[in-house]
C-alpha positions in Angstrom: -11.1 64.1 -9.9 -12.9 60.7 -9.9 -16.1 62.5 -10.9 -14.2 64.2 -14.1 -12.8 60.6 -15.0 -15.9 59.1 -14.8 -17.6 61.7 -17.1 -15.0 61.5 -19.5 -15.5 57.5 -19.4 -19.3 57.9 -20.0 -18.5 60.3 -23.0 -16.6 57.6 -25.1 -17.9 55.7 -27.6 -19.3 52.2 -26.7 -16.8 50.3 -28.5 -14.0 52.4 -26.2 -15.7 51.8 -23.3 -13.5 49.6 -20.7 -14.8 46.1 -20.2 -15.6 44.9 -16.8 -15.3 41.2 -16.3 -17.7 40.2 -13.6 -16.4 37.8 -10.8 -17.0 34.2 -11.6 -18.6 31.9 -9.2 -15.5 30.5 -8.2 -13.4 33.9 -7.3 -16.8 34.7 -5.3 -16.6 31.5 -3.4 -12.9 31.8 -2.6 -13.5 35.7 -1.5 -16.1 34.5 1.2 -13.8 31.2 2.2 -11.3 34.2 2.6 -13.5 36.4 4.8 -14.4 33.1 6.7 -10.8 32.4 7.4 -10.1 35.9 8.5 -12.9 35.5 11.4 -11.7 31.8 12.2 -8.4 33.2 12.7 -9.6 35.7 14.9 -11.5 33.4 16.8 -8.3 31.1 17.1 -6.3 33.9 18.5 -8.9 34.1 21.4 -9.2 30.2 21.9 -5.4 29.2 21.1 -4.4 28.8 25.1 -7.5 27.7 26.5 -8.2 24.2 27.8 -10.8 23.5 25.1 -8.1 23.3 22.4 -6.2 20.0 22.1 -2.6 19.6 23.3 -1.4 19.4 19.8 -2.8 22.6 18.6 -2.5 24.8 21.9 -0.9 28.0 21.3 -0.8 27.6 17.3 -3.8 29.8 16.1 -3.0 28.8 12.5 -3.6 25.1 13.3 -6.8 25.9 14.9 -8.1 28.2 12.1 -7.1 25.3 9.7 -9.2 22.9 12.0 -12.2 25.1 12.3 -12.1 25.6 8.6 -11.8 22.0 7.9 -14.6 21.1 10.2 -16.8 23.6 8.9 -16.6 21.8 5.5 -17.6 18.6 7.3 -20.5 20.4 9.1 -19.1 20.5 12.3 -19.3 24.0 14.3 -16.0 25.5 15.8 -16.0 24.2 19.2 -17.3 20.8 18.2 -14.4 20.8 15.6 -11.8 21.1 18.3 -12.9 18.3 20.1 -13.5 16.0 17.0 -10.1 16.5 15.1 -6.9 15.6 16.0 -3.6 16.1 14.2 -1.0 13.1 14.4 2.2 13.6 12.9 1.3 16.3 10.8 -2.2 14.4 9.7 -5.5 15.7 10.5 -7.8 12.8 11.3 -11.4 12.7 13.1 -12.1 10.7 15.9 -14.3 7.6 15.7 -17.4 9.3 17.3 -17.1 12.4 15.0 -16.6 10.1 12.1 -19.9 8.3 12.7 -21.9 11.6 13.4 -20.8 13.2 10.0 -21.7 10.1 7.9 -25.1 9.8 9.7 -25.7 13.5 9.7 -25.4 13.1 5.9 -28.4 10.3 6.1 -26.1 7.2 5.8 -26.9 4.3 8.3 -24.3 2.9 10.7 -25.1 0.1 13.1 -22.9 -1.4 15.8 -24.1 -5.1 15.5 -21.5 -6.7 18.2 -18.7 -5.5 20.2 -16.6 -7.2 22.7 -12.9 -6.9 23.8 -12.2 -9.6 21.2 -14.3 -8.6 18.3 -16.3 -5.9 16.6 -19.1 -6.2 13.9 -20.5 -3.0 12.5 -22.7 -2.8 9.3 -24.0 0.2 7.1 -25.4 1.3 4.1 -25.6 4.5 1.9 -28.5 6.7 1.9 -31.3 5.4 -0.3 -29.5 2.3 -0.7 -31.1 -1.0 0.3 -27.6 -2.9 0.5 -25.8 -3.2 3.7 -22.2 -3.3 4.1 -20.8 -5.5 6.9 -17.2 -5.0 8.4 -15.7 -7.3 11.1 -12.4 -6.5 13.1 -11.1 -8.9 15.6 -7.8 -9.0 17.4 -6.7 -11.9 15.0 -6.5 -9.4 12.3 -5.1 -6.4 14.4 -2.3 -9.0 15.1 -1.4 -9.3 11.4 -1.1 -5.9 11.3 1.0 -5.8 14.5 -1.4 -3.6 16.3 -2.1 -5.8 19.3 1.2 -4.9 21.0 0.8 -1.2 21.2 -0.1 0.4 24.4 -3.9 1.6 23.8 -4.6 -2.0 22.1 -3.6 -3.5 25.2 -5.6 -0.9 27.5 -8.8 -0.8 25.5 -8.7 -3.3 22.7 -12.8 -3.1 22.7 -12.5 0.7 21.7 -9.8 0.4 19.3 -11.7 -2.3 17.3 -14.7 -0.3 17.4 -12.6 2.4 15.7 -11.1 0.4 13.3 -14.4 -0.9 12.3 -15.7 3.0 11.9 -13.1 4.0 9.9 -13.4 0.9 7.3 -17.0 1.1 7.4 -17.4 4.9 6.7 -15.1 4.7 3.8 -17.2 2.0 2.4 -20.4 3.7 2.4 -19.9 7.4 2.5 -16.2 8.5 1.4 -17.6 11.6 -0.1 -18.9 12.8 3.1 -15.3 12.6 4.6 -13.8 15.5 2.7 -10.2 14.3 2.6 -10.0 13.0 6.3 -10.7 9.4 5.4 -8.9 7.9 8.5 -10.1 7.9 12.2 -7.4 9.3 14.7 -7.5 5.8 16.4 -6.2 4.3 13.1 -3.1 6.7 12.8 -2.3 7.1 16.2 0.5 4.4 17.0 0.6 2.8 13.9 3.2 2.7 11.2 1.5 5.4 9.6 2.0 7.8 12.2 4.7 6.3 14.4 5.8 8.3 17.0 9.6 8.6 16.2 12.1 9.5 19.2 13.9 12.5 19.1 17.6 12.2 18.2 20.4 13.7 20.2 22.2 16.4 18.4 25.2 15.8 16.8 28.4 16.0 19.0 31.7 16.5 17.2 33.7 15.3 20.3 31.6 12.1 20.6 32.2 11.5 16.6 36.0 12.0 16.4 36.7 10.3 19.9 38.8 6.8 19.6 36.4 3.9 19.3 36.1 2.1 22.3 37.8 -1.5 22.3 35.8 -4.5 21.8 34.5 -6.6 24.6 37.1 -9.2 25.8 39.8 -7.6 23.9 43.2 -6.2 25.7 43.4 -2.3 25.7 45.7 -1.1 23.1 48.6 1.2 24.3 49.1 3.8 21.7 52.2 5.2 23.4 55.3 3.2 22.0 59.0 4.3 22.7 61.9 2.7 20.6 64.9 1.4 22.8 67.8 -0.8 22.0 65.9 -3.8 23.2 63.2 -3.3 20.8 65.4 -4.0 17.9 65.9 -7.5 16.6 69.0 -9.4 17.0 71.8 -8.5 14.6 70.4 -5.1 13.8 72.5 -3.1 16.3 76.2 -3.2 15.4 78.0 -1.4 18.4 81.5 -1.9 16.8 80.4 0.3 13.9 79.0 2.6 16.1 82.2 3.0 18.2 84.6 3.4 15.3 82.4 5.6 13.1 84.0 8.8 12.2 80.9 10.5 11.3 80.0 11.2 15.1 80.9 14.5 16.6 83.1 14.3 19.4 80.7 15.8 21.8 77.9 13.4 20.6 79.8 9.9 20.5 78.6 7.3 22.9 80.2 7.6 26.3 81.6 11.0 25.4 80.7 14.2 27.4 77.6 15.9 26.4 
């Protein structure tokens, strides 16, 4: 049937021949990317439960696939990617050493001028440029951003200062090399941009509807209340009217038989 249809199509006049639209460069590139994604997913399924995968992505082949594809755009091989990209509160970020490697691979220059536990000075320049950009990070600057109280800053301030300087300098001289990942993982982790929010306890209907606890120092209130003759205000109870009332049934008169 296909051969017959082809002959019939060939027999049509030129103006009646069906128009074949060649794929565009974008379509071709997208098809190639889809094939790469499929291969990356197969690879991710095999690696998902190994110790080579970061804990945040372990057991998640979809996350691993996305990381591998993102790393490929940065020029990183799959296994190097898994040791270079962290996902922090849903935001992918390069580790500081990986960001320097990506920038330097593109031909840009980054130099560590001075580094102590109190301050860090780095400089860099774009490929082909003669102008150096200098970045300085110190504990005073970190304190203004309320970073120095965080655990990692207390344990290894020197490394955190280097990481901050790396991120800022890389964005200054080679933001185009970072492909949508402009922050280093150390910048996001533990900062207001990716603060770890404690998990809230599930709602408990019993707890929500329970009576409120009395305020500190206040006397407990007894909600059980019984009306007795002593509770009435003086003059409210007229015993004579009760004794002479004709409205009381005989069996229900005060003092009568029940």
